[in-house]
C-alpha positions in Angstrom: 123.5 171.4 208.4 120.0 171.1 207.0 118.6 170.9 210.5 120.4 174.3 211.4 119.2 175.9 208.2 115.7 174.8 208.8 115.7 176.2 212.4 117.2 179.5 211.1 114.5 179.9 208.5 111.7 179.0 211.0 113.3 181.6 213.4 113.2 184.3 210.7 109.5 183.4 209.7 108.4 183.6 213.3 110.3 187.0 213.7 108.6 188.4 210.6 105.2 187.1 211.6 105.6 188.7 215.0 106.7 191.9 213.4 103.7 191.9 210.9 101.5 191.4 213.9 102.7 194.6 215.4 100.6 196.7 212.9 97.2 196.4 211.6 95.2 198.3 209.1 91.7 199.9 210.2 89.6 201.1 207.4 86.2 202.8 207.6 83.8 205.5 206.3 82.6 208.9 208.0 79.2 210.3 207.1 76.8 212.9 208.1 74.3 211.4 210.3 71.4 213.6 209.0 72.3 213.9 205.3 73.8 210.4 205.1 76.5 211.8 202.9 80.3 211.1 203.1 82.6 213.6 204.8 85.8 214.4 203.1 89.1 215.4 204.8 87.9 214.2 208.3 91.0 213.7 210.5 91.2 210.2 211.9 94.0 209.9 214.7 95.0 207.2 217.3 94.3 209.3 220.4 97.5 210.8 222.0 99.7 210.1 219.2 100.8 211.3 215.6 99.4 208.3 213.9 96.8 209.8 211.6 95.0 210.0 208.3 92.1 211.8 206.7 89.1 210.7 204.7 88.9 210.9 201.0 86.1 212.4 198.9 84.1 209.3 199.5 84.5 209.6 203.3 86.8 206.6 203.4 89.9 206.2 205.3 92.6 203.7 205.8 94.9 203.8 208.9 97.7 201.7 210.0 97.7 201.4 213.6 99.4 199.4 216.5 97.7 196.1 217.5 95.4 196.0 220.5 92.6 198.0 221.7 92.7 201.8 221.1 90.8 205.0 220.8 90.5 206.8 217.5 89.7 210.7 217.5 87.4 211.7 214.7 87.7 215.5 214.0 85.7 217.2 211.2 85.2 221.0 210.7 81.8 222.1 212.0 81.3 219.0 214.1 82.1 218.0 217.6 85.2 215.9 218.0 84.3 212.3 218.6 86.2 209.4 220.4 85.7 206.1 219.0 86.8 203.0 221.0 88.1 200.1 218.8 88.8 196.7 220.3 91.6 194.4 219.3 89.7 192.5 216.7 88.0 195.4 215.1 89.2 196.4 211.7 86.5 198.1 210.0 84.4 201.2 211.2 81.3 203.3 210.3 81.2 206.7 211.9 78.3 209.0 211.7 78.7 212.7 212.8 76.1 215.0 213.8 76.2 218.8 213.5 74.9 220.7 216.6 71.6 222.3 216.3 70.9 225.9 216.7 69.8 226.5 220.2 67.1 228.7 221.4 69.9 230.8 223.2 71.5 231.5 219.7 68.4 232.8 218.0 68.0 236.4 217.5 65.9 238.6 220.1 64.2 241.7 218.8 67.3 243.8 220.0 69.7 241.7 217.7 67.6 241.9 214.5 70.0 243.6 212.0 68.1 242.7 208.9 67.6 245.5 206.3 64.1 246.5 205.4 63.4 247.1 201.7 62.9 250.9 201.6 62.7 253.3 204.6 62.1 252.0 208.1 60.6 255.1 209.5 56.7 255.0 209.4 56.6 251.6 207.8 54.1 249.1 208.9 54.4 246.5 206.3 57.6 245.7 204.7 59.8 242.8 203.5 62.3 241.7 206.0 65.2 240.8 203.8 67.7 239.4 206.1 68.5 238.5 209.9 71.1 236.5 211.5 70.9 233.3 213.4 73.9 232.2 215.2 75.0 228.7 215.1 77.0 225.8 213.3 73.7 224.3 211.9 73.4 223.8 208.2 73.1 227.1 206.4 69.9 227.8 204.6 69.4 230.5 202.0 66.0 231.5 202.5 64.1 234.9 201.8 61.6 235.7 204.7 58.8 238.1 204.5 57.5 239.2 207.7 55.1 242.1 208.8 56.6 244.9 210.9 54.0 245.7 213.3 55.7 248.0 215.7 58.9 250.1 215.8 59.9 251.2 219.2 63.4 252.4 220.1 65.8 249.8 218.7 63.1 247.1 218.7 61.2 245.7 215.9 58.4 243.4 216.3 57.3 241.4 213.2 55.0 238.5 212.4 56.6 235.2 213.5 58.7 233.5 210.8 61.6 231.1 210.8 64.7 233.2 209.7 68.1 231.9 209.0 71.6 233.1 208.5 72.3 233.3 204.7 76.0 234.2 205.1 78.1 232.0 202.7 81.7 230.6 203.3 83.7 228.2 201.2 84.3 225.1 203.1 87.9 224.9 204.4 89.5 221.3 204.4 92.5 221.9 206.8 95.9 221.0 205.7 97.1 217.8 207.1 100.6 216.2 207.7 102.5 214.9 204.7 105.6 212.6 204.8 108.9 214.4 203.8 110.0 211.3 202.2 107.2 210.7 199.7 106.0 214.4 199.4 109.1 216.6 200.1 107.6 219.7 198.3 104.8 222.1 199.5 103.8 224.7 197.0 101.5 227.4 197.5 100.5 231.1 196.3 101.1 233.9 198.9 98.0 235.7 200.4 98.1 239.3 201.8 94.2 239.5 202.3 93.1 239.9 206.0 89.3 240.0 205.5 88.9 236.9 207.7 90.3 238.5 210.8 88.2 241.6 210.8 85.2 239.4 210.0 85.9 237.1 213.0 86.3 240.3 214.9 82.8 241.3 214.0 81.4 238.0 215.1 83.2 238.2 218.5 82.4 241.8 219.0 78.7 241.0 218.6 78.7 238.2 221.1 78.9 235.4 218.7 81.3 232.6 217.8 82.3 232.6 214.2 81.4 229.9 211.7 84.5 227.6 211.5 84.7 228.3 207.7 84.8 232.1 208.4 88.2 231.4 210.0 91.1 231.5 207.4 94.1 231.0 209.7 96.6 232.6 207.3 94.5 235.8 207.0 94.3 236.2 210.8 98.2 235.8 210.9 98.7 238.3 208.2 96.4 240.9 209.8 99.3 242.1 212.0 102.2 244.3 211.2 105.6 242.4 211.5 109.0 244.3 211.8 110.6 242.4 208.9 113.4 244.2 207.3 112.7 245.6 203.9 114.8 244.2 200.9 117.9 246.0 200.1 119.0 244.5 196.8 117.4 244.4 193.3 114.7 242.1 194.2 111.5 243.7 195.6 110.9 241.0 198.0 113.0 239.7 201.0 112.7 236.1 202.6 113.3 235.2 206.2 113.1 231.8 207.9 113.5 230.5 211.4 112.1 227.6 213.8 111.2 227.0 217.2 109.5 224.4 219.3 105.7 224.3 218.6 103.8 226.1 221.5 100.7 223.8 221.1 102.6 220.4 220.6 106.3 220.4 222.4 107.1 217.2 220.5 106.7 219.1 217.1 108.6 222.3 215.8 107.3 225.4 214.2 108.9 227.0 211.2 108.2 230.4 210.1 108.6 231.7 206.5 108.3 235.5 206.2 108.3 237.9 203.2 108.6 241.6 203.1 108.1 243.7 200.0 109.9 247.0 199.3 108.9 250.5 200.6 108.2 253.1 197.9 107.6 256.8 198.7 103.9 257.6 197.7 105.1 260.5 195.6 107.0 258.1 193.4 104.1 255.9 192.8 102.4 255.9 189.2 99.2 257.7 188.8 96.0 255.8 189.7 92.8 255.2 187.6 90.3 254.1 190.1 86.7 253.2 189.6 84.5 253.0 192.8 82.1 250.3 192.2 79.3 250.6 194.9 76.4 248.4 195.8 73.5 250.7 196.6 70.8 247.9 196.6 68.3 247.4 199.4 70.5 244.9 201.1 73.1 247.5 201.7 70.9 249.7 203.9 71.9 250.0 207.7 74.6 251.9 209.4 77.4 249.3 209.0 76.7 249.1 205.2 76.3 252.0 202.7 77.0 254.8 205.3 80.3 253.0 206.2 81.0 252.5 202.5 80.7 256.3 202.0 83.0 257.0 204.9 85.4 254.5 203.6 85.8 255.9 200.2 85.7 259.5 201.5 89.0 258.4 203.5 90.5 257.1 200.2 89.3 260.3 198.3 91.6 262.4 200.8 94.8 260.3 199.8 94.4 261.1 196.2 96.8 263.2 194.2 96.1 265.5 191.4 97.5 263.0 188.7 94.9 260.4 190.1 91.5 260.1 188.7 88.4 258.7 190.0 84.9 257.5 188.6 82.1 256.3 190.6 79.6 253.5 189.4 76.7 252.3 191.3 74.4 249.4 191.0 71.1 248.3 192.3 68.3 246.9 190.0 70.5 248.5 187.3 73.9 250.0 187.0 74.7 253.7 186.4 77.5 256.3 186.4 77.2 258.7 189.3 80.6 260.5 188.6 82.7 260.4 185.5 86.4 260.4 185.6 87.4 263.2 187.9 90.8 264.4 189.0 91.9 263.7 192.4 92.3 267.4 193.0 88.7 268.0 192.8 87.8 266.2 196.0 84.7 268.3 196.8 83.1 266.9 193.7 84.0 263.3 194.4 82.8 263.7 198.0 79.5 265.4 197.0 78.9 262.4 194.6 79.4 259.9 197.4 77.3 261.8 199.9 74.1 261.7 197.7 74.2 257.9 197.5 71.2 256.0 199.0 70.2 252.2 199.2 67.3 250.6 197.6 66.2 247.9 195.0 67.6 244.7 193.9 71.1 243.7 193.1 72.5 243.5 189.6 76.2 243.0 190.6 77.2 241.7 187.3 76.0 244.5 185.3 77.7 247.0 187.8 81.2 245.2 187.3 80.7 245.2 183.6 80.1 249.1 183.4 82.9 249.7 185.9 85.4 247.6 183.7 84.2 249.6 180.6 85.0 252.9 182.3 88.3 251.5 183.7 89.2 250.4 180.2 88.8 253.9 178.9 91.0 255.2 181.6 93.7 252.7 181.2 97.4 253.7 180.2 100.4 251.5 180.4 102.2 253.3 183.1 99.4 253.6 185.6 97.5 251.6 188.4 94.2 251.0 186.9 91.7 249.4 189.5 88.1 248.8 190.0 87.4 249.0 193.9 84.0 246.9 194.5 82.3 247.6 197.8 79.3 245.2 198.5 77.9 242.5 200.7 78.1 240.2 197.8 74.5 239.4 197.5 74.0 239.6 193.8 70.5 238.4 192.7 69.9 240.0 189.3 71.7 239.8 186.0 75.1 238.2 185.7 75.8 236.7 189.0 77.1 233.2 188.7 80.7 232.6 189.9 81.6 231.2 186.6 80.4 234.2 184.4 81.8 236.8 186.9 85.3 235.1 187.1 85.6 234.8 183.4 85.0 238.4 183.0 87.4 239.4 185.7 90.2 237.1 184.5 89.9 238.7 180.9 90.1 242.2 182.4 93.0 241.1 184.5 95.1 240.1 181.5 94.3 243.6 180.1 95.9 245.3 183.1 92.8 246.0 185.1 92.8 244.8 188.7 89.8 244.3 191.0 89.9 244.9 194.8 87.0 244.0 197.0 85.6 245.6 200.2 83.1 243.5 202.0 80.4 245.0 204.2 77.5 243.9 206.2 76.3 240.7 207.9 73.6 238.3 207.7 73.6 237.9 204.0 77.2 238.5 203.5 78.8 236.4 200.7 82.4 235.9 201.8 82.9 233.1 199.3 82.0 235.1 196.3 83.9 238.1 197.3 87.1 236.4 198.0 86.7 234.5 194.8 86.3 237.8 192.8 89.2 239.5 194.5 91.4 236.5 193.9 90.8 236.3 190.1 91.0 240.1 189.9 94.7 240.2 191.3 93.4 242.4 193.9 93.0 242.9 197.7 90.1 241.5 199.7 89.3 243.3 203.1 86.2 243.2 205.2 85.3 246.6 206.7 83.5 246.2 209.9 84.2 249.6 211.3 85.6 253.0 210.4 89.0 252.1 212.0 89.4 249.3 209.5 88.6 251.6 206.6 91.2 254.0 207.9 93.7 251.3 208.0 93.1 250.1 204.5 93.1 253.5 202.9 95.3 255.6 204.9 98.0 253.6 207.1 98.4 251.1 204.2 97.6 253.2 201.1 100.5 252.0 199.1 100.1 248.4 199.9 96.4 248.3 199.1 96.6 250.0 195.7 100.2 249.5 194.1 101.7 246.3 193.3 105.6 245.7 193.6 105.6 242.1 192.9 103.0 239.8 191.1 102.3 236.2 190.9 104.3 235.4 193.9 104.6 231.7 194.6 106.4 229.8 197.5 107.7 226.2 197.2 109.4 224.6 200.2 111.5 221.5 200.0 111.9 219.6 203.3 115.0 217.5 204.2 113.7 214.2 205.5 116.8 213.9 207.7 115.2 216.5 209.9 111.7 216.5 208.9 109.5 213.2 209.3 106.4 215.0 208.2 104.9 218.6 207.9 101.8 220.6 207.4 101.2 224.0 206.2 99.1 226.0 208.8 96.3 227.8 206.8 96.5 228.6 203.1 94.2 225.8 202.1 92.7 227.6 199.3 96.1 229.0 198.1 97.8 225.5 197.7 99.2 224.9 194.2 100.3 221.7 192.3 104.3 221.3 192.5 104.5 221.8 188.8 102.7 225.2 188.9 105.7 226.7 190.7 107.7 227.0 187.4 104.6 227.5 185.2 104.5 231.4 184.5 101.1 231.2 183.1 99.7 230.1 186.5 98.3 233.2 188.4 99.2 233.7 192.2 98.9 236.4 194.7 100.5 239.8 194.3 102.5 241.9 197.0 101.9 245.6 197.3 104.1 248.3 198.7 105.4 247.4 202.1 103.5 244.2 202.4 104.5 241.3 204.8 103.6 237.7 204.4 103.9 234.9 207.1 103.5 231.3 206.7 103.9 228.7 209.4 104.8 225.1 209.1 104.2 222.6 211.8 106.7 219.7 211.5 107.1 216.3 213.3 111.0 215.9 213.6 112.5 212.8 212.2 113.1 210.1 215.0 109.7 211.0 216.7 108.2 207.8 218.0 105.4 206.5 216.0 104.3 206.8 212.4 103.2 210.1 211.5 101.2 209.8 208.5 99.5 206.9 206.6 99.4 207.8 202.8 101.5 205.7 200.8 103.7 202.5 201.4 107.4 203.1 201.7 109.1 203.9 198.5 111.9 201.7 197.4 114.3 203.9 195.2 114.1 207.4 196.7 117.0 207.2 199.2 119.4 209.6 197.4 122.3 211.8 198.2 121.7 215.1 199.9 122.8 218.0 197.7 123.8 220.9 199.9 124.5 221.4 203.6 123.4 218.4 205.6 122.3 220.8 208.4 119.6 222.4 206.2 116.2 221.6 207.4 114.4 223.0 204.3 114.9 225.3 201.1 112.5 228.1 200.3 112.1 228.9 196.7 110.2 232.0 195.7 109.1 233.1 192.3 107.7 236.6 191.3 107.2 238.9 188.3 107.9 242.5 188.0 104.4 244.2 187.7 104.7 244.7 184.0 106.7 241.5 183.2 105.6 237.9 181.8 108.5 236.0 183.0 109.2 235.2 186.7 112.5 235.7 188.6 113.7 232.9 191.2 114.9 233.5 194.8 116.1 230.9 197.3 116.6 230.7 201.2 117.6 227.9 203.4 116.9 227.3 207.0 119.7 225.7 209.1 118.4 223.5 212.2 117.9 225.1 215.4 115.9 223.9 218.6 115.1 227.1 220.3 112.2 227.4 222.7 109.3 229.5 221.6 109.9 231.8 224.4 113.3 232.6 223.0 112.0 233.3 219.5 111.6 236.7 218.1 108.6 238.7 219.3 106.9 238.6 215.9 107.3 234.9 215.7 105.6 234.4 219.0 102.7 236.7 217.9 102.1 234.8 214.7 102.2 231.5 216.7 99.6 233.0 219.2 97.4 234.0 216.3 97.6 230.7 214.6 96.8 229.0 217.9 93.8 231.2 218.4 92.6 230.6 214.7 92.9 226.8 215.4 90.8 227.0 218.6 88.2 228.9 216.8 88.0 226.2 214.2 88.0 223.4 216.6 91.0 222.2 214.6 92.2 218.6 214.9 95.7 220.1 215.0 95.1 222.6 218.0 97.1 220.2 220.3 97.3 221.4 223.9 96.4 225.0 223.1 94.0 226.8 225.4 92.5 230.4 225.4 94.5 231.0 228.6 97.8 230.1 226.9 97.0 232.1 223.9 96.5 235.1 226.1 99.9 234.4 227.8 101.7 234.0 224.3 100.2 237.2 222.9 100.5 239.1 226.2 104.3 238.5 226.1 104.5 239.5 222.3 102.7 243.0 222.2 105.9 244.9 221.5 105.3 248.7 220.9 102.0 248.0 219.3 101.6 251.5 218.0 98.1 251.0 216.4 96.9 248.9 219.3 96.0 245.9 217.2 97.7 243.3 219.5 96.0 244.7 222.4 92.7 244.4 220.6 93.5 240.8 219.7 94.0 240.0 223.4 90.4 241.4 224.1 89.0 239.3 221.4 90.6 236.2 222.8 89.0 236.9 226.1 85.7 237.3 224.4 86.0 234.1 222.5 86.8 232.3 225.7 83.7 233.5 227.3 81.6 232.6 224.4 83.1 229.2 223.9 82.1 228.2 227.5 78.4 229.1 226.6 
């Protein structure tokens, strides 16, 4: 008997040993080859599989992989993707990534200089060249360059040679990665109705340049488009919709759509508005696509004003001043005349301008009104209060007193997207990039109510995934809107607002349960979390939403469940297909580690079959942008 027991134990030990040998752990570090600094959130994946992980803040990773030789894909934003061959005995890696250098073909020619000159250009022979653009994914350098303009001929400017760089600033985007539904079943984030990224990307492509990867915020590109979601009919100002289909860029995965629609309100029923136009008239705002476009944009808004609305105009350059005191919306001629006299010149005291605008808005504030500062600038603050900390503290304080801040971005070359997005976010306002007059018209005419009037504030979403259907998931976009799970029920935590008639679309890419291979490598298997499913076992997920009425302090909870379905993306609703097309395009522009098999040609096909009525022509324009990106990417 002892003999048989010994043999049984030996057999079990051999089986256990063989099983253990099926998996090994590869550790490593990823750094920048030039700066020697660690790179965080670099996706490390076994090529051709869903076995992946990401580097931490120290650039380190640990990945459980099959035994034997394999190839690891290393993908970091702003760097070319790299394949690393790993032999059967290798368990430690050091990977260095190199950013592409700015090529000669990417440098500006005389015809593409878009820098603003301090002062008038006509007749000037020596002037400070304040900004120019050099395209490329090289390290951004903030540098003022002084050159001598020796000749002005037609649209050309010749100036003394000097190295010039793109000083546009974008916050780094660390893409959301897959999370296991067993150890991280909750995904929590604030909604985002901004669309500045899309129009900024359009500006890049229309100028024959690929956008910086960090300029591409996929959620803002998705939410740029109008989707025909049904408005809420009950007491809640927001309706929730969910559906799912096979993921177009990875057929082994599925794509889930969570969509919101806010209520429509007749413009005549909206409360009176107290608006302060805060306009940057510094030297950096000279140029046709800057202050002249700002004036046209605000002129369009002025035409929408009602007699009960009030407008004041504050400008800032080296100092801030009031151009127009509070004026009734019925006196449009006076408002338009004040706008028409504005000229650009001087440095940029943005902080002083914001403070003065808030002081005037405070005088205009009344409980039953929409009081808002609307800032128009390139964000290049260089005089006075300009640090992010000082500005955001001021804006948060005014937000609590009922004064919102919306931001309109203009210009290029020195554009500070990171600062403007932050200011609008802290000010509970919208953020739009105005690259042409049509975008101004859309912002202030087509979507007047949505831009200026809030119907639901501090809107948060929390999605709980059912591990019976979802092995792992990732939120597409919304990287700078992710919240801690405990923030969902915390009514003191600020979140995004929804205006009249707004739509919000969020996409999740999921790896279904039962998919071959291990999807993520974050934590060891948990021992005690196998619990009883509460609710219908066919539910893939539950969406919870919290919002506040515009004048309330306490949030209201809504819920929506998604039952399982397995439809092809071609069978999904038109708006779902369009959103998926835009998401795929954004991931291609970012060279995302999760772009899967998507190609520009596929995006063209998907979008072409999702145009619908396209009354305003935005979807047709999107198709043209995809074609431009496809050509530029080949170059």
